[in-house]
N, C-alpha and C positions, 0 to 999 in steps of 0.2 A: 502124391502120397508123402506124408511126412510123419515123424514121430514126436513124442513129447517127453518132457522131463518127469521122472517119477516122484511127483509131489502131490500132496492133497490139494484139491481145488479150492481156492479162496472164493467165498460167497459173501459179498460185501453189501451191507445195507447202509445207505447214506441218509443222514437226517441233519437238519438244523435244529438244535434244541429250542431255539427261539420260536420255530414254527411247530415243532412236533407236539409239544405238550399244551399248546394254546387252545383252550376250549371256548374262547370268546368268539361269538359269531358275528360281531358288529361289523368289522371290516370297513371302517370309515376311511374315505380317501385321505391320505396323508395323516391318519389318526395317530395320536400320541400313544405312549405305552399305557397310560391310564385308560384311554378310550378303547384301544384295540387289543390290549393285553399282550402277553408274551409267555412262551413256554419257559420252564426252568429245568435245571439239571435234575432236581428232585422228582420232576414229572416222569422221568424215564425210570420207572419203578421196576421192582422185581417182576411184577405181572407183565409189564411191557417187554422186558428182556426175555421172559419165558416165551412170549409170543414170537419174538425174533428167532429164538432158538428152535421153536417148533417149526418155523418156516425154513430151517436149514441154514440160517446165517452163521458164518464163522467169524466175521469181522464187522464191527460197527464203525463207520466213519462219522464222527461227531464234527460237523462242519460249523465254522464260525465261533469256535470256543475262545480263541485268544482275544484279549481286549482290543477293541478297535474304536476308531473315532465315531462319535454319535452326537445327535442333537439333544439327547437326554442329559440333564445336568446331575452329575454325581459329585459335585464339589463338596457337598456336606460330608462325604466319606473320604476326603483328601485326594480325590481324583480331579485333576485340572479339567475345567470345562473346555470343550472343543469349539472352535470358531465354525459356525454352521456354513459359512461361505465356502469352506473346503470340506464339507461332508455331503455325501449323497444319500438322501432319504432320512426320515426321522430317526430310524434305528441306526443307519450308517452301514457302509459296506464292510463285511467281515474280512475283506481283502485290503483294507486300509488299516493295518495293524498300528495300534497306538502304544502298546506295551507288550513286548515279547515274553515278559516274565509274569504276566498276569492273565486273568480270564475275564470275560465280559460280565460286568456287574448286572446287566439285564437278566442273566441266567440264574442268579442267586436269589433264594428266598431271604437270606440274611446277607446283605452285601458285604458285611465285615468278615463273613466266613465263606466267601465265594470260592476260594481255592480249595478249602476243605470239602465243599459240596461237589466240586469237580473230581477231586481225589476219591470221594466216596462213590461217584458214578463209575470211575475206572475200576474200582474194587468190585462193585456190583456186577459190572460187565464180565470181569474175569471169573467171578463166582458162578456165573451161568455158562462158563465154558467158551466164551467168545473173547476175541481180542479187540483192541482199541486202536483206531487210526485217527490222527488229527492232522490239521493243515500245517504246512510250513510254507510261508509266503516270502521267498528270498529276494525277489527282484525289487521290491518297493515297500515303503511304509507310509503311514499317514503323515501329512505335512505337520500335524500337531504331535508327532511322536514325542512321548515324554514318559519314561519308565519310572513310576514311583514304587515299584515292587522289585526292582533289580537287586541281586545279591550284593553284599559289600564288596567294594573294589571294582565293580562293573561300571564302565564308562558308557554313557548314552551314545547312540549314533551321532556323529558330527561334533561331539564335544571337543575334539582335538583337531578339527579340520582347519586348514589354511583356506579361508573363504575368499582370499584375493585371487585364487587360481581356479580356472574353469575345471581343470583336471589335475589331480595329483594322486599317484598310486597309494599314498598314505591317507588320503581323504576317504570318508565314508559316503559322501555325496558328490554330485556334480553341481557346478554353480554357473550362474551368468553374472559375473562380476560387474558391479555398478548399476545393476537393474533390479528393481523390486518386482515381486510376484504380482501378476494382474489376474484377478478373479474373472472368469469368462463373463462377458457382457450378457445381461438378461437373466442370469441365474437367480431363481427365487427359492432359496433353500427352505424346505419344509412346507411350501405352499403359502397361500395368502393368510391362513389363520395362524400360522406360526410366527411368534415374535420372540426376539432375543435382543438384548443390548449389543450383542456381537454381530447381529445380522445387519450389516451396513455396506455390503458389496466390496469390502476391503479385507485383506489378510496381510498382516505385517510380517513379511519374509524378505529380507534384503541382506545379501543378494539372493535372488530367486534360485531355488533348486530345480534341477531338471525333473521332468515329469515321468511317471512310471512307465509309460508306453514309448520311451525313448524319444521324447520331445525335449530338445536341449535349448529351450527358449523360456523367456519369462512370462509369456502370455499364451498358455495352451488354450485350445478351444474347448467348448462345452463337451464335445464328443471325445476328447482325450481323457485320460485317467487323471484329471487335474487335481483330484483330492490326494494324490500320492506323489512321493518323491522317489526318484530312481536311486538305487544303491550302487556303489562303485566297487566292483570286484577286480579292478586293475586293468580295465579295458578303456582305452582312449578312443571313444567313438568318433570324435571330430577330427582325428588325425590318423585316418587309415585303419582304425580299430587296432592300433598297436597294443600289445599286451605287456603287462608288468607283473609277472607272477613270482618273481624271484628277487627279493625275498617275498614270502607270502604276505599279501596285503592285510592290514589289521582287521578288515571286515571279515575275512575268512575265519579267523580265530574267534571273533565275536559270534558268528553263526554256529560254529562248532560248539561253543559254550551253551548257546541257546538250545540246540538240539540235545545236548547232553543233559541239560536241566530237565527237559521233558521226558527223556528216556529213563532218567532216574526215578520219575514218578510212575513208571509202569506203562508208558506208551509203547505199543507194539509195532507201530509203523507210522510213516508220514506220507501224506499225499502232498507232493511238492508242486507248487503253483508255477505255471509258465516257465518250465525249466530251460527252454531254449533261449530265454532272455538273460540267462546266467551262464558264464563260460563252463564248458564241459570239464575243464581242468579242475575247477572248484569242486564239482560233484564227485569226480574220481578221488580227490583228496579227502573231502569231508566224509563221504560214505565209507571209504576204506578205514578211515581213522575211527569213526563211530563203531563200526562193526568189530573192531579189535576188542572193545569192552562190551558191546551188545551184539553178538553175532546173529541173534534171531530177529533183529530189526528188519522190517521191509520198507522199501522206498518205491513209491509209485510216482512217476513223472507225468505231468500234464504236457504232452508233446503233440505237435501238429505237422512237423516237416518230415515226411517219410524218409527223405534222403539222410536224415540225421539219426534215425532210430538206432542203427547199429552202433554208432558212436556213443550215444547216451547209455546204451546197455553195456558195451564192451569197455569203453573208456570212462564213462560216467558212473558205472557200477550200479545202475538202477536195476531193481528186480523186475519191475513191470512199467510199461508205458501205456498211455491212453491209445485206444484204437478208434479215434474219432474220424480222422480223415479217410480211413479205409472202410472198415466194416460198418460203423455207424452210418456213414454217408450213403453207402450202398443200400443198406436196409431201409434207411429213411426214404430214399427215392421209390423203393418198391412199396412201402407202406403208404406213402402219400398218394401214389398212383397217378399223379399228374405230371411227373417228370419222366424223362426218357431213361428209365432204369430197367435192367434185366438181372437175373440171378448170375449171369456170367460176370457181373461186377464183383460178386462174392468170390468167384474163382480168382479174379485178379488180385484180391487181397491176400489170400494165403499162398497163391502160386507165384506172386511177384512182390507185392508191397511189403509183406511181413515174412517172406520166405526165410526159414531158418530161425526165426524168432517168434513164430506164431504163438507159442506157449508163454510168451513174455508180455502179451498184450492184454490189457484190461478192457473188457467189453461191456457195453451198456446201451440202453435205448433212451435213458433219461439221466440227467444230473442237474445240478443247480444252474448250470449255464445254458442248458438246452431246453427246447420247447417240449411241453408235455405231449405224450403220445395221443392222449384224448383231446388235445386242443384242435381247433379248426385249422391250424397251420400245419398239422402233422397228420395224424390218422383220422381225427374227427370222431373217433369211436375207440375206446380202449381195447376192444376185442380185435381191432385190426392189427394190434401189436403182437398177436399170438405167434404167427410164423417167424417174425423177426426176433422175438424174444427167445424162441426155441433155438434158433441158430446162434444168437448172441451167447446163450448159455452153454451150448454143446459143441460148437465148431471145433474147439480145442481145449486143452487142459488149463489154459490161462484163466485168470479171475473173471468172474461175472459180477455185475453190480446192478442193484435197483435203487431207486430214489424214493424216499418217503412220499406216499400219495400215489405212486405209480400203480400199486397193487389194488387201489380202490378207484382208479379211473379219474383222478383229479385232472381237470382240463386247464387249470392255470388262467382262468378268464378274469376280466375286469381290470380297471385302472386302480392301481394300488397306492400310488403316490409318485415317488421317483420312477417306479416301474410303470410302464404303459401296459395296455391290453395287448400283450405280445405272445401269449401262450406259455409264458414262464411264471413260476411262482416267485414273487419278489424276494430278493435277498437284502434289499435296502430298507424295507418298511416293516412296521409292526403289522402283523397280518395273521389271520387264521386260514387253514387249508380246509375248505368246506367238506370235500368228500372224505378226506382223512378224518375230520372231526366226527363223522358218522361212525367210523371204527373206534376212534378214541372214546366216544360215548361218555363224555365228562369224566375221563380218567379211569374208566372201567376196562378199557382195551379189550372189549368183547364183541365189537362189530354190531352192537345192539341197534344201531340206526341205519345200517346198510340195507340196500335193496337186495332182492334175491340175485339179480344179475351181478351186483358188486360182490356178494358173498361168493358166487361162483368164480368171479375173476380172481379174487384173493386166493381161493382154493387152487386155481390154475397156477398162480405164481408159487404158492407153497409146494404144490406137487412137483413143479418143474425144478425148483431149487433143491428140494430134498432128493429128487432123482439124480441130480448132478452130484451131490455129495455122497450118495449111497451106492453108486454104481461105478465100478472101476473102469469100465469102457469109456465113460465120460470123463472121469477124474484123471486117468493116466493113459487112456488108450491111444492107439494109432488111428489114422484118418485115411479114408479112401472115398474119393468123390465118384458119384455115379451119373453125372450129367451126360457124358458122352455115351454111356451105355444105354441111357433111356431116351435120348433126344429124338429117336425115330419112332417112339411108341405113341399110339393113339392116346390122346388125353394130355400128353406132355406139351408144355410150352415154356418160354423163358421167364415165366413168373413162378416156376416151381424150382425147388432146390433139394437135392437128394444126396446123401452120403452115409457111410458106415463108420462108426467108431468101434474099435475092437481091441481086445487083449486075447491072450491064450485061453482065458476062462470065460469071457463074456463078449457078446457082440450085440450092437444096437444099430438098427436101420433108422435113419432120420429122414422123414419125408415132409416137406412143407409146401404150402400153397398160398401164394400171394394174390390169387385171382379172386374176383368178387362173385364167383360161382363155384359150386361143388365140382370136384374132379375125380374121375376114376382112371387109374394108371396101372399099367403092367411094369413093375420095377424089375429090371434085368440085372443080373450079377455077371460080370465078365468072367471068363473061364479061369483067368489067373487069380482073381479074387476067390472064386469057388475053391481053388486049390489051396490058397493060403488059409482059408477058414475051414477047410475040410468038409465042404458042403456037398451033399448029393441026395437025390430022392426027395422024400417027404420032409418039409420044414414047416413048423408052426411059428407064428409071430403074435406077440401080445403087446399092446400099447401100454407103456408104463404110466401114461398120463390119464387115460380114460378107461382102460381095460378092454378095448375092442380087440378082437382076434381075427387073424387072417391066416390062410394056409395055402400051401401048394403041394401037389403030389410029385412035382418034378422041378426042383429049384433051377435046373438048367433052362427051363422055360420062363423063369421069373415068378413073381407073386403079384396078384392083383390086389390093389388097395384102393380105398375110397377116402377122400379127404373133403371136409367141409370148406366152404369159402373162408379165406383167411384163417386157415387151420393148419394143424401139423400133428405128426405122430412120432413117438419114440418107440419103435418096435423091437423089443428084445426077442432074439431067436437063437 
């Protein structure tokens, strides 16, 4: 049993503008922006935002907004062309940032007014009562980093570095003195059809900078983040990870200035990339400093090491952290059905992995890094995600997130270019999201091309997310697991998960079934829970998702409920 902080529940919708508004169905392998198209800031219209709001969304995470390295040439607009030998995909990775003070020209209708178009999107989002989250990528930048939009007086990363030293706390980068960068052998940027005078297997960088995934060599492999350069926060990785934080390294202040720049434009929160690759001391310093002027800012950390969670919350001052290694992995095993997973793995998460910080964990079943629920590598059917999504959304008061296309059953199939057929929607290539495009319906955002099953799926997500936002038992309630109470009951097995969320004024029984057959189960309430909730005699239950009703004449004997295969109930009583 654990309690939560009295805050409204964040309901986050993640989208890549490049993908979201793209109605082009061509999807040519390694296609150019002209061939495959791209979404724009302006595509995220008032109608689209109204639909988010109707779904219960409180925050929109616009992913891949900051200008990053690309194979598309914008030199006519004063943007230096990138060398394709250090770019992944025709569009390029949103996590190889090229200019922290600018936005991706791909996303603008008028490239010369790209920042104004993004600012207008921020204002539109706020006008519809939602807040804006954007990426902050602190660990690495594109090897071609070159800010042409930086404010007066700002120095680019590395401009003042002593490149004769592998490490210096005053440097922004790490170096391999005397060695030039070597492009991974065999890399064919952009595929066979793509030609550029810069596509020659060579990138002029001497001395070579260390690579983003902590490779301190001049010749990273194809599987490394070779398109990025690691930033230096004052940690000497090659000499026992000695730290030099006093005085504060120059990079810290540069990053503070960047975050302040975006906060001043009305950004409400930052999803911070790979936070464990950056020292926790920096996070505690920069977040505290920013919240002095912007106390309402939220910071979400992409974290994967359970043992470090408390440090990044207590010392690093993060508001929320990813719960990928805990709840996501537990639910994935149950949804996939071919791994040795049980619902006791979910108990392990809240009762051990995130104990005491459960309400600080961001939960999801999809994001841009993970495979689609509907893909053959995960659920194979979007409806198999129902029980997992119910738990993801209602287990605690922490944020819940869905990813654009999840609610229409996008499987992420096909070879897209740099991205293979891996069950993910590419973040590297120009691409359309086919099942989402049916809802997009050429910019009408009315679901006009969705099948009946897809319409019902989207209704499920909308009902679930609205239920989370509108019911205080889910938003701020306490939690009581019923697994032990029910484990001896006929119909129960370890692919079912059962709990109660409650406040003094409301209580909701959550029953989920990860089995591929229907189940009938007698749910028992322990005597101490009956006392806490003041339960006795006749009790009626109503499903907030579908309206089904159940009742018992004696709650001491429990209540009999019926669940469909891969289904779940949110029973208010």
